[in-house]
C-alpha positions in Angstrom: -30.5 53.1 5.0 -30.2 50.2 2.6 -28.2 52.8 0.4 -25.8 53.1 3.2 -24.9 49.8 4.0 -24.6 48.8 0.4 -21.9 51.6 -0.2 -20.1 50.8 2.9 -19.8 46.9 1.9 -18.8 48.6 -1.3 -16.1 50.9 0.1 -14.7 47.7 2.3 -14.2 45.7 -0.3 -12.6 48.1 -3.1 -9.0 47.4 -3.2 -6.2 49.1 -1.9 -5.2 52.0 -4.2 -1.6 51.8 -6.1 -0.8 55.2 -4.4 -0.8 54.0 -0.9 2.9 54.4 0.5 3.3 51.5 1.6 2.3 49.8 -2.2 5.2 52.4 -3.2 8.1 51.2 -1.2 7.3 47.9 -1.8 7.3 48.5 -5.4 10.5 50.5 -5.2 12.5 47.9 -3.0 11.6 45.6 -5.6 13.1 47.5 -8.4 15.9 48.4 -6.6 16.8 44.6 -5.7 16.7 44.1 -9.4 18.9 47.0 -10.2 21.3 45.7 -7.6 21.0 42.3 -9.5 21.8 43.6 -12.3 24.7 45.9 -12.0 26.1 42.4 -10.0 26.0 40.9 -12.7 27.7 43.0 -15.1 30.8 43.3 -12.9 30.8 39.2 -12.4 31.0 39.6 -16.3 34.2 42.3 -16.5 35.9 40.3 -13.6 36.1 37.4 -15.8 39.7 36.5 -17.0 40.2 36.5 -21.4 41.4 33.0 -22.2 43.2 32.8 -25.9 43.6 29.4 -27.5 45.6 29.7 -30.3 45.3 26.3 -32.3 45.0 24.1 -35.3 42.4 21.2 -35.4 44.8 18.1 -36.4 47.3 19.4 -33.7 48.7 16.3 -31.9 50.2 18.9 -29.3 46.4 21.1 -29.5 44.3 18.1 -29.0 46.1 17.3 -25.7 46.4 20.9 -24.7 42.4 20.7 -25.8 41.2 17.5 -24.3 43.4 18.0 -20.9 44.0 21.3 -19.7 41.9 23.0 -21.5 38.8 21.0 -20.6 39.9 20.7 -17.3 39.9 24.3 -16.3 36.4 24.7 -18.1 34.8 22.3 -16.0 36.3 23.0 -12.7 36.8 26.9 -13.3 34.7 27.8 -16.4 32.7 30.8 -14.6 35.4 32.5 -13.8 36.7 32.8 -17.8 35.6 33.7 -21.2 37.5 31.4 -23.8 38.0 32.8 -27.0 39.5 29.7 -29.1 41.1 30.7 -32.5 41.6 27.8 -35.1 44.1 28.8 -37.7 47.2 27.7 -35.9 50.2 27.7 -38.1 48.2 27.6 -41.2 48.9 30.0 -44.0 47.5 32.1 -47.0 48.4 31.3 -50.2 49.0 33.7 -53.1 45.4 32.2 -54.8 43.4 32.7 -51.5 43.3 29.4 -50.6 44.5 28.0 -46.9 47.4 25.8 -46.5 47.8 24.3 -43.5 50.4 22.3 -41.6 48.7 19.0 -41.4 46.8 18.9 -44.6 43.8 20.1 -47.0 41.3 18.3 -44.0 42.8 20.6 -41.3 41.6 23.4 -43.2 38.6 22.0 -43.2 37.6 21.2 -39.8 39.3 24.7 -38.7 36.7 26.2 -40.5 34.1 24.0 -39.1 34.8 25.0 -35.7 35.4 28.3 -36.6 31.4 28.0 -38.3 30.6 26.0 -35.1 31.8 29.3 -32.7 29.7 31.9 -35.1 26.6 30.4 -34.8 27.3 29.1 -31.1 29.4 32.0 -29.3 29.0 31.3 -26.3 31.4 28.8 -24.4 29.2 26.6 -23.0 27.8 25.9 -26.4 30.8 25.8 -28.8 33.4 23.9 -26.3 32.0 20.5 -25.8 31.6 20.9 -30.0 35.2 21.3 -29.9 35.9 18.3 -27.3 33.6 16.0 -29.1 36.0 16.7 -32.3 39.0 16.2 -30.5 38.5 12.8 -29.0 38.7 11.6 -32.7 42.1 12.9 -32.8 43.5 13.1 -36.7 40.0 11.0 -38.0 38.2 14.4 -37.8 36.2 15.2 -40.8 32.6 16.5 -41.6 31.2 13.3 -40.8 32.7 13.6 -37.4 31.4 17.1 -37.2 28.5 16.4 -38.2 27.9 13.6 -35.9 29.0 15.5 -32.6 27.1 18.6 -33.7 23.9 16.3 -33.7 24.6 14.6 -30.5 25.0 18.4 -28.9 21.4 19.4 -30.3 23.0 21.8 -33.0 22.0 22.8 -36.5 24.5 21.2 -38.6 22.7 22.6 -41.8 24.2 26.0 -40.7 27.7 24.9 -40.1 27.6 22.6 -43.4 26.5 25.5 -45.5 29.1 27.7 -43.6 32.1 25.9 -44.2 31.7 25.0 -47.6 30.3 28.6 -48.6 32.0 32.4 -48.3 31.1 32.5 -44.8 33.3 30.3 -43.8 36.1 31.0 -45.5 35.7 34.8 -44.5 35.8 33.3 -40.5 39.2 31.9 -41.2 40.6 35.2 -42.7 39.6 36.6 -39.5 41.1 34.0 -37.4 44.1 34.1 -39.7 44.2 38.1 -39.0 44.3 37.8 -35.3 46.9 34.8 -35.3 49.3 37.2 -37.0 48.6 39.8 -34.9 49.4 38.5 -31.8 52.6 40.1 -29.8 54.5 38.7 -29.5 54.0 36.4 -32.6 52.8 33.0 -32.0 56.0 30.3 -32.5 54.2 27.4 -32.0 50.3 26.0 -30.7 49.2 25.6 -28.6 49.5 29.3 -27.9 47.5 30.0 -25.1 47.1 34.0 -23.5 45.4 35.2 -20.4 43.9 38.8 -20.5 46.0 39.3 -23.5 49.3 38.0 -22.9 51.1 35.2 -23.7 51.6 32.6 -20.7 54.1 29.9 -20.6 52.7 29.0 -17.2 49.6 28.4 -18.8 51.0 26.2 -21.4 53.0 24.7 -18.9 50.4 22.6 -17.3 49.3 25.4 -14.5 46.6 26.4 -16.9 43.8 26.6 -13.8 46.7 28.3 -11.7 47.0 31.3 -14.0 43.2 31.6 -14.5 42.8 31.8 -11.0 45.8 34.3 -10.2 44.2 36.4 -12.9 40.5 36.6 -11.8 40.6 39.6 -9.1 36.4 38.9 -8.6 34.5 37.7 -5.7 33.6 34.1 -5.3 36.3 32.0 -6.5 35.8 28.5 -7.4 37.2 25.5 -5.2 39.9 24.8 -7.5 41.4 27.9 -7.2 41.7 26.9 -3.4 44.0 23.7 -4.1 
């Protein structure tokens, strides 16, 4: 009798088998919810508008656009677009392979620093605050300003410093030069803005948020799109 009672107690405290139907159904529901959430994330990513901003760091109009309409769009509707910022603008490549920038040598330096920042911090939530910080210094932008902005934003300046002074920075700017040269139609001025690959005078002319909102076909438009 004592042995039977002990066995009975053991049976009562054993956990439910993981193969019990309620357990299996519960696990399947968890997996289904996870997969559905993952699919929704992919769809949302595909719905995002691609905004191209082709500019040069010491260009007054570029700085005004970046600090004004572009930054406003980033703050108000940044969740529905992906920004492709290309710091090259009207620069040229000399016969000896060096860069010649419209607003002088320092512009070439700052363009390269920004290209390096984008390389190491490709998420727009990371690189755009850096570009915005640089723009607040207008034509006084230089490596010291860049270092200050980077440190204030917890970015690794050592990486960016080695990049812009080395071969990597040169290669990144060559890539930006090729991308800018491949624009169709060719860019005629800076800043030059594209929406999903198409040049948009509307976006350049004070209607950037409207242009982004009109191009966005996904769900849950930000409040700024309704204004």
